[in-house]
Steps between C-alpha positions, in 0.01 A plus 500: 500500500117504481305254288233599249231291335471610138177424312444518125159559339522146359495360854868414535653566841860521614664585833829689469739680733539866408562838661171643367197408289647646178805279525278200580297559182815530289642177648172322425513621139855370471403162647197467267689623192282808451623844393443738795397776257222290338172686557273192516710263713796705630556690822191720459265202501658317797405542864746451784397455860736478798488161671519499879765260623 
């Protein structure tokens, strides 16, 4: 399964294994305790980039 580096606007970073960037963002939200639907710090504000292994 590919790995994605998820970045938050606050500067936090997390590397997660996911099938796509949307799932990676949702997993990051779960790990950080953020609601995915939150406009300011949820899925819409996160950026996920595929990490080459």
